[in-house]
VOBA-1610 file (N, C-alpha, C; in pm, whole numbers, padded with zeros to 5 digits, always signed):
BEGIN
Unk+03826+01920+15242Unk+03807+02039+15222Unk+03684+02085+15172Unk+03631+02137+15183Unk+03457+02189+15151Unk+03432+02304+15157Unk+03373+02356+15067Unk+03314+02482+15099Unk+03150+02493+15029Unk+03057+02503+15101Unk+02928+02546+15090Unk+02842+02656+15139Unk+02875+02746+15068Unk+02818+02934+15110Unk+02725+02983+15007Unk+02664+03068+15071Unk+02556+03123+14977Unk+02598+03219+14890Unk+02571+03230+14769Unk+02574+03340+14689Unk+02639+03480+14733Unk+02726+03568+14692Unk+02718+03696+14746Unk+02592+03747+14715Unk+02539+03863+14760Unk+02420+03947+14748Unk+02394+04009+14563Unk+02527+04026+14541Unk+02515+04052+14410Unk+02675+04001+14335Unk+02664+03987+14188Unk+02724+03894+14119Unk+02832+04024+14060Unk+02942+04001+14016Unk+02997+04097+13923Unk+02903+04211+13839Unk+02944+04305+13838Unk+02904+04373+13713Unk+02741+04457+13809Unk+02751+04579+13771Unk+02595+04658+13851Unk+02485+04627+13782Unk+02360+04692+13815Unk+02264+04701+13758Unk+02236+04716+13651Unk+02323+04857+13608Unk+02321+04947+13476Unk+02454+04853+13354Unk+02503+04792+13457Unk+02558+04689+13324Unk+02510+04573+13264Unk+02465+04496+13379Unk+02332+04424+13313Unk+02214+04408+13259Unk+02186+04532+13288Unk+02065+04579+13169Unk+02121+04612+13051Unk+02248+04687+13003Unk+02302+04699+12898Unk+02347+04580+12838Unk+02383+04471+12904Unk+02402+04325+12825Unk+02308+04268+12782Unk+02178+04288+12851Unk+02063+04251+12816Unk+02025+04304+12696Unk+02020+04427+12645Unk+01971+04482+12547Unk+02089+04460+12437Unk+02203+04465+12461Unk+02310+04421+12363Unk+02262+04263+12297Unk+02217+04178+12409Unk+02199+04060+12345Unk+02038+04037+12283Unk+01991+04138+12315Unk+01829+04136+12226Unk+01842+04209+12101Unk+01942+04299+12079Unk+01982+04332+11929Unk+02070+04270+11872Unk+02148+04191+11929Unk+02213+04060+11877Unk+02124+03947+11807Unk+02040+03895+11905Unk+01935+03797+11865Unk+01852+03832+11743Unk+01814+03987+11736Unk+01715+04028+11662Unk+01776+04020+11538Unk+01840+04056+11522Unk+01957+04084+11399Unk+01962+03969+11346Unk+02015+03817+11431Unk+02064+03704+11370Unk+01913+03641+11331Unk+01812+03638+11409Unk+01721+03559+11317Unk+01638+03671+11243Unk+01667+03791+11198Unk+01604+03865+11080Unk+01495+03874+11121Unk+01422+03949+11245Unk+01309+04027+11281Unk+01294+04096+11232Unk+01403+04184+11223Unk+01394+04344+11185Unk+01359+04352+11015Unk+01348+04258+10942Unk+01368+04265+10796Unk+01200+04255+10763Unk+01172+04341+10676Unk+00994+04329+10686Unk+00921+04192+10631Unk+00983+04065+10594Unk+00923+03944+10600Unk+00984+03840+10643Unk+00954+03790+10741Unk+01029+03668+10828Unk+01046+03588+10760Unk+01193+03493+10717Unk+01213+03422+10611Unk+01191+03415+10483Unk+01190+03588+10415Unk+01132+03628+10327Unk+01001+03571+10257Unk+00911+03590+10350Unk+00793+03557+10346Unk+00698+03694+10315Unk+00597+03683+10313Unk+00516+03809+10341Unk+00461+03855+10476Unk+00495+03765+10604Unk+00502+03780+10710Unk+00564+03789+10804Unk+00525+03897+10872Unk+00586+03961+11009Unk+00593+03874+11118Unk+00664+03890+11209Unk+00732+03763+11325Unk+00572+03749+11397Unk+00496+03858+11458Unk+00382+03832+11517Unk+00271+03747+11391Unk+00279+03790+11288Unk+00161+03709+11209Unk+00193+03586+11169Unk+00345+03538+11177Unk+00401+03420+11129Unk+00326+03319+11286Unk+00357+03381+11403Unk+00323+03350+11549Unk+00154+03313+11539Unk+00107+03359+11482Unk-00022+03377+11459Unk-00057+03229+11389Unk+00001+03212+11251Unk-00035+03113+11183Unk+00024+03005+11248Unk+00121+03009+11331Unk+00151+02854+11407Unk+00066+02828+11501Unk+00010+02929+11605Unk-00114+02906+11674Unk-00238+02825+11612Unk-00280+02887+11486Unk-00381+02829+11396Unk-00385+02703+11376Unk-00230+02710+11307Unk-00212+02551+11283Unk-00207+02445+11361Unk-00182+02495+11507Unk-00169+02369+11608Unk-00307+02324+11662Unk-00417+02432+11636Unk-00534+02391+11674Unk-00657+02374+11642Unk-00774+02313+11625Unk-00879+02274+11557Unk-00939+02390+11598Unk-00937+02506+11584Unk-01047+02619+11577Unk-01003+02651+11707Unk-01062+02831+11736Unk-01062+02886+11856Unk-01086+03025+11795Unk-01113+03097+11917Unk-01160+03218+11891Unk-01048+03328+11904Unk-01058+03419+11886Unk-00964+03566+11881Unk-00970+03576+12036Unk-01025+03598+12081Unk-00999+03613+12261Unk-00901+03528+12262Unk-00917+03376+12232Unk-00841+03284+12291Unk-00671+03306+12246Unk-00691+03327+12164Unk-00554+03374+12043Unk-00480+03491+12126Unk-00575+03612+12166Unk-00515+03723+12232Unk-00444+03641+12355Unk-00526+03580+12430Unk-00465+03531+12547Unk-00355+03470+12553Unk-00335+03369+12464Unk-00185+03313+12448Unk-00115+03371+12387Unk-00116+03462+12301Unk+00000+03511+12277Unk+00011+03668+12347Unk-00100+03720+12402Unk-00047+03844+12475Unk-00033+03957+12374Unk-00129+03952+12284Unk-00116+04052+12156Unk-00238+04162+12213Unk-00197+04285+12140Unk-00302+04391+12150Unk-00406+04353+12109Unk-00523+04358+12120Unk-00666+04315+12074Unk-00660+04370+11931Unk-00665+04497+11901Unk-00668+04574+11781Unk-00600+04523+11688Unk-00423+04515+11728Unk-00360+04479+11630Unk-00407+04324+11589Unk-00418+04229+11675Unk-00453+04081+11633Unk-00607+04096+11539Unk-00688+04194+11569Unk-00815+04207+11474Unk-00758+04241+11326Unk-00628+04330+11320Unk-00588+04331+11186Unk-00542+04248+11153Unk-00489+04166+11202Unk-00418+04031+11147Unk-00495+03941+11110Unk-00581+03917+11195Unk-00694+03821+11158Unk-00770+03873+11023Unk-00767+03953+11011Unk-00855+04043+10874Unk-00788+04037+10778Unk-00671+04028+10761Unk-00555+04035+10623Unk-00553+03895+10610Unk-00560+03764+10736Unk-00585+03654+10655Unk-00703+03600+10600Unk-00771+03680+10639Unk-00919+03635+10579Unk-00938+03716+10466Unk-00887+03826+10393Unk-00919+03859+10290Unk-00806+03805+10221Unk-00725+03750+10286Unk-00601+03646+10157Unk-00646+03542+10204Unk-00761+03482+10251Unk-00785+03349+10207Unk-00739+03230+10317Unk-00651+03288+10380Unk-00560+03210+10472Unk-00701+03157+10619Unk-00768+03179+10632Unk-00867+03166+10756Unk-00984+03167+10718Unk-01077+03090+10771Unk-01241+03077+10751Unk-01281+03035+10871Unk-01396+03062+10904Unk-01485+03087+11007Unk-01598+02971+11003Unk-01639+02934+11133Unk-01719+02812+11155Unk-01789+02816+11307Unk-01934+02784+11305Unk-01987+02777+11451Unk-01890+02708+11528Unk-01862+02734+11635Unk-01798+02661+11798Unk-01859+02528+11814Unk-01809+02422+11811Unk-01867+02293+11843Unk-01861+02306+12016Unk-01799+02371+12088Unk-01848+02393+12215Unk-01914+02501+12259Unk-01987+02608+12200Unk-02078+02691+12189Unk-02116+02769+12080Unk-02245+02754+12089Unk-02295+02763+11899Unk-02325+02927+11911Unk-02272+03006+12029Unk-02322+03151+12010Unk-02179+03193+11921Unk-02059+03108+11948Unk-01916+03188+11894Unk-01875+03104+11787Unk-01792+03189+11719Unk-01768+03148+11554Unk-01612+03112+11564Unk-01568+03019+11578Unk-01399+02954+11570Unk-01311+03006+11411Unk-01211+03010+11435Unk-01149+03043+11351Unk-01052+02929+11307Unk-01027+02906+11168Unk-00982+02762+11120Unk-00855+02862+11048Unk-00736+02759+10999Unk-00687+02802+10871Unk-00745+02720+10775Unk-00750+02809+10650Unk-00798+02701+10526Unk-00727+02595+10468Unk-00764+02572+10372Unk-00646+02514+10267Unk-00546+02616+10278Unk-00545+02720+10202Unk-00450+02826+10142Unk-00361+02818+10276Unk-00460+02872+10371Unk-00361+02886+10510Unk-00286+02794+10584Unk-00295+02640+10536Unk-00218+02560+10586Unk-00120+02551+10483Unk-00109+02595+10398Unk+00006+02543+10284Unk+00057+02660+10308Unk+00004+02789+10326Unk+00110+02958+10390Unk+00188+02864+10482Unk+00125+02800+10586Unk+00198+02741+10717Unk+00296+02671+10692Unk+00263+02588+10642Unk+00356+02450+10545Unk+00481+02541+10541Unk+00482+02620+10446Unk+00577+02663+10388Unk+00681+02766+10468Unk+00605+02854+10562Unk+00706+02897+10647Unk+00780+02785+10746Unk+00721+02711+10815Unk+00755+02581+10870Unk+00877+02533+10823Unk+00880+02487+10650Unk+01003+02474+10612Unk+01121+02516+10618Unk+01074+02653+10608Unk+01211+02754+10556Unk+01252+02775+10706Unk+01151+02780+10823Unk+01196+02775+10975Unk+01303+02649+11014Unk+01268+02522+10960Unk+01363+02425+10958Unk+01468+02462+10880Unk+01480+02505+10752Unk+01578+02506+10698Unk+01680+02604+10739Unk+01606+02702+10812Unk+01726+02797+10866Unk+01765+02763+11002Unk+01696+02639+11058Unk+01744+02643+11206Unk+01846+02510+11177Unk+01891+02422+11065Unk+01933+02344+11015Unk+02073+02402+10967Unk+02074+02543+10901Unk+02172+02604+10858Unk+02228+02701+10975Unk+02205+02723+11083Unk+02245+02798+11199Unk+02367+02665+11252Unk+02276+02554+11277Unk+02348+02438+11334Unk+02473+02377+11241Unk+02430+02360+11125Unk+02527+02302+11034Unk+02667+02387+11039Unk+02647+02493+11050Unk+02801+02621+11051Unk+02860+02604+11195Unk+02790+02527+11297Unk+02878+02495+11417Unk+02981+02380+11414Unk+03043+02335+11504Unk+03099+02243+11535Unk+02987+02137+11627Unk+02995+02014+11665Unk+02974+01979+11762Unk+02935+02034+11903Unk+03084+02042+11961Unk+03085+02135+12078Unk+03007+02245+12099Unk+02992+02380+11964Unk+02943+02463+11974Unk+02809+02488+12004Unk+02744+02353+11899Unk+02644+02294+11893Unk+02575+02307+12026Unk+02624+02219+12125Unk+02570+02135+12240Unk+02593+02276+12366Unk+02708+02387+12329Unk+02691+02476+12408Unk+02584+02590+12379Unk+02547+02579+12214Unk+02480+02714+12226Unk+02332+02605+12265Unk+02269+02524+12254Unk+02119+02462+12295Unk+02138+02444+12434Unk+02240+02428+12524Unk+02248+02424+12676Unk+02215+02578+12692Unk+02282+02668+12637Unk+02248+02827+12627Unk+02114+02842+12650Unk+02034+02827+12550Unk+01898+02834+12506Unk+01802+02763+12603Unk+01826+02641+12656Unk+01755+02557+12748Unk+01767+02676+12885Unk+01849+02717+12910Unk+01885+02790+13038Unk+01802+02924+13004Unk+01801+02996+12894Unk+01720+03115+12876Unk+01588+03084+12919Unk+01544+02974+12821Unk+01384+02946+12847Unk+01359+02870+12970Unk+01466+02807+13073Unk+01414+02767+13186Unk+01418+02885+13281Unk+01530+02981+13287Unk+01480+03080+13386Unk+01391+03197+13350Unk+01348+03219+13213Unk+01257+03351+13189Unk+01125+03266+13156Unk+01120+03136+13147Unk+00994+03076+13170Unk+00932+03028+13318Unk+01043+03059+13407Unk+00988+03025+13550Unk+01049+02865+13596Unk+01076+02821+13556Unk+01122+02659+13588Unk+01189+02663+13713Unk+01157+02586+13796Unk+01296+02561+13926Unk+01399+02465+13858Unk+01495+02562+13918Unk+01644+02513+13853Unk+01644+02382+13945Unk+01597+02384+14008Unk+01637+02215+14100Unk+01597+02109+14017Unk+01508+02135+13933Unk+01462+02025+13817Unk+01557+01984+13717Unk+01670+02072+13663Unk+01756+02054+13612Unk+01886+02010+13671Unk+01898+01975+13793Unk+02039+01898+13854Unk+01985+01748+13819Unk+02155+01682+13792Unk+02126+01581+13786Unk+02268+01524+13847Unk+02293+01399+13978Unk+02381+01331+14014Unk+02440+01228+13969Unk+02536+01203+13884Unk+02574+01110+13794Unk+02727+01099+13830Unk+02751+00982+13763Unk+02895+00939+13786Unk+02988+00987+13715Unk+03135+01010+13724Unk+03216+01117+13636Unk+03223+01054+13514Unk+03258+01154+13416Unk+03272+01113+13265Unk+03410+01161+13253Unk+03466+01156+13120Unk+03610+01179+13091Unk+03559+01339+13073Unk+03736+01398+13131Unk+03682+01515+13177Unk+03680+01581+13298Unk+03555+01481+13327Unk+03491+01551+13470Unk+03605+01597+13580Unk+03724+01509+13612Unk+03782+01476+13726Unk+03910+01604+13651Unk+03930+01630+13548Unk+04006+01768+13525Unk+03932+01895+13606Unk+03821+01895+13551Unk+03694+01991+13623Unk+03715+02003+13751Unk+03730+01916+13821Unk+03721+01906+13974Unk+03858+01977+14046Unk+03948+01948+13982Unk+04067+02015+14029Unk+04098+02159+13977Unk+04077+02230+13835Unk+04039+02334+13808Unk+03933+02418+13890Unk+03812+02301+13940Unk+03700+02413+14012Unk+03746+02433+14145Unk+03803+02359+14170Unk+03855+02392+14325Unk+03966+02460+14362Unk+04058+02468+14258Unk+04147+02581+14249Unk+04106+02682+14258Unk+03985+02721+14157Unk+03996+02832+14100Unk+03890+02883+14203Unk+03773+02816+14275Unk+03679+02849+14403Unk+03741+02890+14503Unk+03857+02789+14578Unk+03915+02813+14685Unk+03986+02958+14694Unk+04069+02971+14575Unk+04147+03101+14574Unk+04093+03216+14568Unk+03967+03208+14477Unk+03874+03346+14498Unk+03789+03391+14607Unk+03755+03245+14653Unk+03674+03291+14819Unk+03745+03310+14943Unk+03843+03210+14924Unk+03949+03250+15037Unk+04110+03249+15043Unk+04123+03236+14934Unk+04279+03350+14879Unk+04377+03216+14909Unk+04314+03048+14874Unk+04426+02977+14909Unk+04502+02957+14770Unk+04639+02934+14823Unk+04747+02929+14731Unk+04729+02803+14618Unk+04888+02787+14535Unk+04847+02658+14477Unk+04887+02508+14512Unk+04894+02529+14659Unk+04945+02427+14727Unk+04795+02334+14773Unk+04692+02422+14739Unk+04568+02350+14756Unk+04537+02288+14647Unk+04531+02314+14504Unk+04538+02268+14377Unk+04595+02130+14393Unk+04773+02167+14436Unk+04873+02045+14449Unk+04789+01921+14531Unk+04739+01958+14619Unk+04635+01864+14702Unk+04539+01796+14645Unk+04445+01884+14553Unk+04339+01822+14525Unk+04371+01686+14400Unk+04476+01785+14328Unk+04526+01685+14218Unk+04625+01561+14266Unk+04657+01574+14370Unk+04671+01401+14423Unk+04560+01317+14499Unk+04470+01398+14522Unk+04329+01304+14560Unk+04291+01248+14434Unk+04273+01331+14342Unk+04173+01279+14217Unk+04297+01178+14164Unk+04377+01193+14134Unk+04502+01114+14069Unk+04501+00975+14168Unk+04493+00967+14291Unk+04502+00875+14360Unk+04337+00799+14319Unk+04244+00905+14319Unk+04171+00797+14292Unk+04143+00743+14173Unk+04174+00821+14068Unk+04138+00785+13931Unk+04270+00601+13894Unk+04366+00609+13959Unk+04468+00525+13963Unk+04422+00404+14027Unk+04365+00396+14163Unk+04364+00263+14216Unk+04214+00247+14262Unk+04077+00344+14220Unk+03974+00333+14322Unk+03904+00165+14280Unk+03853+00133+14413Unk+03801+00016+14408Unk+03652+00009+14394Unk+03570-00007+14286Unk+03448+00033+14285Unk+03353+00001+14359Unk+03379-00161+14415Unk+03312-00188+14520Unk+03289-00126+14643Unk+03393-00032+14701Unk+03386+00063+14833Unk+03450+00238+14810Unk+03455+00254+14686Unk+03481+00397+14643Unk+03433+00477+14518Unk+03353+00563+14525Unk+03284+00641+14429Unk+03298+00762+14463Unk+03285+00823+14298Unk+03243+00969+14277Unk+03147+01012+14206Unk+03110+01153+14198Unk+02985+01201+14163Unk+02992+01352+14122Unk+02939+01359+14005Unk+02939+01493+13974Unk+02808+01569+13957Unk+02799+01698+13994Unk+02627+01754+13994Unk+02652+01823+13885Unk+02577+01786+13789Unk+02516+01853+13689Unk+02417+01947+13654Unk+02458+02076+13641Unk+02307+02166+13635Unk+02294+02225+13516Unk+02216+02207+13424Unk+02197+02300+13277Unk+02297+02210+13218Unk+02320+02079+13229Unk+02397+02035+13125Unk+02547+02041+13138Unk+02584+02108+13266Unk+02727+02131+13289Unk+02747+02091+13427Unk+02899+02023+13480Unk+02953+02032+13628Unk+02904+02154+13718Unk+02853+02090+13808Unk+02845+02247+13942Unk+02846+02162+14065Unk+02899+02045+14065Unk+02954+02012+14235Unk+03021+01905+14166Unk+03027+01805+14313Unk+03133+01709+14277Unk+03133+01661+14474Unk+03179+01522+14461Unk+03164+01469+14569Unk+03255+01365+14572Unk+03356+01276+14647Unk+03427+01145+14672Unk+03415+01084+14790Unk+03356+00959+14778Unk+03354+00860+14897Unk+03503+00805+14842Unk+03602+00752+14952Unk+03708+00696+14931Unk+03739+00605+15067Unk+03840+00470+15062Unk+03819+00433+15181Unk+03946+00477+15286Unk+03891+00510+15421Unk+04021+00543+15517Unk+04061+00405+15581Unk+03980+00325+15624Unk+03976+00230+15720Unk+03892+00122+15662Unk+03908-00047+15698Unk+03829-00125+15687Unk+03722-00088+15679Unk+03676-00020+15814Unk+03504-00008+15839Unk+03515+00129+15859Unk+03535+00220+15765Unk+03588+00390+15788Unk+03577+00459+15617Unk+03473+00511+15600Unk+03492+00572+15447Unk+03513+00717+15501Unk+03578+00796+15354Unk+03616+00925+15392Unk+03534+01018+15299Unk+03483+01105+15327Unk+03396+01196+15210Unk+03502+01308+15207Unk+03559+01346+15076Unk+03648+01416+15013Unk+03577+01497+14885Unk+03656+01608+14900Unk+03645+01734+14785Unk+03478+01756+14743Unk+03401+01780+14857Unk+03280+01832+14823Unk+03275+01981+14800Unk+03220+02024+14639Unk+03225+02147+14602Unk+03099+02185+14533Unk+03039+02303+14573Unk+02977+02362+14464Unk+03011+02464+14412Unk+02982+02456+14276Unk+03007+02580+14216Unk+02911+02706+14271Unk+02966+02833+14310Unk+02873+02945+14355Unk+02782+02957+14258Unk+02780+02966+14124Unk+02656+03009+14079Unk+02544+02873+14058Unk+02574+02793+14133Unk+02488+02654+14170Unk+02404+02648+14290Unk+02489+02765+14403Unk+02460+02695+14532Unk+02301+02781+14569Unk+02252+02744+14651Unk+02090+02730+14728Unk+01998+02691+14622Unk+02068+02551+14569Unk+01974+02440+14526Unk+01964+02319+14586Unk+02026+02335+14688Unk+02003+02156+14780Unk+02121+02100+14706Unk+02219+02145+14601Unk+02319+02024+14553Unk+02391+01958+14647Unk+02460+02015+14746Unk+02554+02004+14836Unk+02514+01894+14941Unk+02389+01956+15017Unk+02285+01823+15067Unk+02282+01699+14979Unk+02252+01703+14849Unk+02234+01569+14757Unk+02342+01495+14750Unk+02472+01573+14692Unk+02589+01498+14730Unk+02594+01440+14794Unk+02631+01517+14944Unk+02646+01422+15097Unk+02526+01293+15075Unk+02445+01329+15090Unk+02327+01181+15066Unk+02367+01054+15005Unk+02402+01122+14879Unk+02451+00995+14793Unk+02588+00926+14865Unk+02684+01025+14900Unk+02792+00951+14966Unk+02776+00884+15093Unk+02654+00930+15170Unk+02623+00853+15309Unk+02541+00731+15226Unk+02466+00739+15114Unk+02414+00614+15103Unk+02475+00511+15019Unk+02590+00543+14966Unk+02667+00457+14886Unk+02803+00388+15009Unk+02818+00452+15083Unk+02915+00396+15207Unk+02830+00280+15290Unk+02713+00332+15309Unk+02607+00230+15381Unk+02640+00095+15285Unk+02571+00116+15183Unk+02546-00006+15089Unk+02723-00087+15084Unk+02826-00029+15095Unk+02936-00084+15083Unk+02998-00167+15181Unk+02964-00132+15299Unk+02930-00192+15430Unk+03053-00112+15481Unk+03061+00009+15505Unk+03125+00104+15627Unk+03010+00116+15740Unk+03097+00121+15883Unk+03045+00120+15991Unk+03046+00303+15995Unk+03112+00383+15956Unk+03181+00502+16005Unk+03212+00586+15873Unk+03193+00695+15854Unk+03244+00824+15770Unk+03311+00913+15827Unk+03409+00999+15796Unk+03484+01093+15836Unk+03483+01153+15743Unk+03527+01261+15787Unk+03582+01419+15651Unk+03658+01528+15762Unk+03748+01573+15669Unk+03822+01685+15723Unk+03802+01777+15631Unk+03747+01902+15760Unk+03745+02048+15688Unk+03834+02125+15763Unk+03767+02284+15737Unk+03818+02404+15828Unk+03756+02475+15887Unk+03751+02549+16009Unk+03633+02616+16070Unk+03562+02693+15959Unk+03695+02780+15863Unk+03639+02900+15823Unk+03505+02850+15744Unk+03489+02733+15726Unk+03378+02678+15614Unk+03254+02674+15675Unk+03200+02762+15765Unk+03092+02764+15852Unk+02958+02719+15787Unk+02914+02730+15657Unk+02823+02672+15565Unk+02819+02528+15578Unk+02957+02480+15522Unk+02963+02350+15516Unk+02952+02275+15677Unk+02978+02362+15757Unk+02961+02284+15895Unk+02825+02256+15921Unk+02765+02358+15900Unk+02604+02335+15907Unk+02548+02241+15831Unk+02626+02249+15724Unk+02545+02098+15575Unk+02565+01977+15693Unk+02713+01986+15763Unk+02739+01837+15803Unk+02649+01780+15914Unk+02649+01915+15986Unk+02536+01902+16124Unk+02425+01853+16102Unk+02377+01915+16018Unk+02204+01855+15941Unk+02190+01711+15874Unk+02350+01649+15834Unk+02348+01533+15786Unk+02389+01424+15910Unk+02415+01480+16021Unk+02430+01389+16110Unk+02536+01393+16170Unk+02653+01426+16121Unk+02832+01424+16146Unk+02830+01514+16302Unk+02937+01473+16346Unk+02928+01539+16471Unk+03099+01579+16474Unk+03160+01673+16524Unk+03290+01728+16525Unk+03338+01631+16668Unk+03480+01603+16590Unk+03504+01505+16721Unk+03674+01538+16718Unk+03746+01646+16652Unk+03928+01675+16690Unk+03910+01802+16618Unk+03981+01903+16660Unk+04001+02022+16628Unk+04150+02053+16629Unk+04227+02112+16510Unk+04347+02124+16539Unk+04413+02232+16455Unk+04475+02334+16489Unk+04522+02463+16422Unk+04651+02402+16345Unk+04655+02468+16188Unk+04757+02413+16126Unk+04753+02558+15987Unk+04916+02542+15948Unk+04968+02644+15843Unk+04946+02561+15710Unk+04828+02586+15634Unk+04812+02536+15513Unk+04753+02648+15403Unk+04803+02607+15281Unk+04771+02671+15164Unk+04785+02862+15159Unk+04874+02875+15241Unk+04889+03023+15280Unk+04835+03072+15387Unk+04777+03011+15477Unk+04713+03067+15536Unk+04702+02952+15712Unk+04695+03016+15834Unk+04661+02989+15924Unk+04510+02937+15957Unk+04517+02799+15969Unk+04360+02758+15985Unk+04357+02683+16128Unk+04217+02609+16109Unk+04184+02523+16244Unk+04137+02392+16132Unk+04219+02332+16180Unk+04104+02158+16037Unk+04051+02100+16180Unk+03942+02056+16104Unk+03873+01979+16188Unk+03820+01814+16110Unk+03828+01730+16217Unk+03775+01587+16209Unk+03626+01588+16220Unk+03533+01535+16109Unk+03355+01503+16145Unk+03373+01367+16118Unk+03240+01334+16222Unk+03233+01162+16182Unk+03120+01133+16221Unk+03056+01062+16122Unk+02896+00988+16143Unk+02904+00841+16183Unk+02832+00769+16245Unk+02844+00638+16251Unk+02705+00606+16120Unk+02716+00480+16047Unk+02626+00434+15932Unk+02541+00369+15986
//
């Protein structure tokens, strides 16, 4: 049983609700990190000033124009910050080694000491956040932070997909995800969950690692898809339980899982691969066709609370 469908045009919650959720997160996060307090981490510097100190500490000289482009800060605001730093003895200027007509801004010894204290307090605060959480919550938090950074930073999410062998707990995820997704998208009843549970149980209890395998697609550190390759006959493998989470569709995960299954079957010595699916899964059929499978049999049946048309697809390896 498989489903590889494109996500709907919209996820639950309209535009207004999503905007409100984003603004709630903004307020929560600024409170959590203390941005609204006068001095960041009980120092004399606000968030922007602290970031300017950080940038100056990371480079051996640079112009105000370079800082402005890097930080996207208003020119007049940045000038006021730099004048304050100079007045406090945190910065000094010297002729640029790259352009004698320009003077570079560098942190002075006093400025480096100020940055070192700010960096120490930031490190201490980060430890405080994490130490207050258990291991599982730490991993959840860091994973969510990576997701925010990757999405807003424009990173292609396909770079974050890993195809790997199952780990403890993954087989339980396979059963739950299949049951939930098929119930939501096709209205299938609990008999489908029971079928998936039997398939997974049989695999876990007696899989021959030379001729049978399973894979989990991981996205952002979380399971997002699965597929199994099991023995159907001596010369025929069977692809089973191909699934991609709706939130991870459109990234080519389904095709990668099918390719992995075909590659393994060839290496294991099978001459053919087959699969059983249903005609309602139109996107899955297109995926199989692109991989080289052909439809060899079709038969109506009543399963999972619905009248369906089962299909056998096969490919010569």
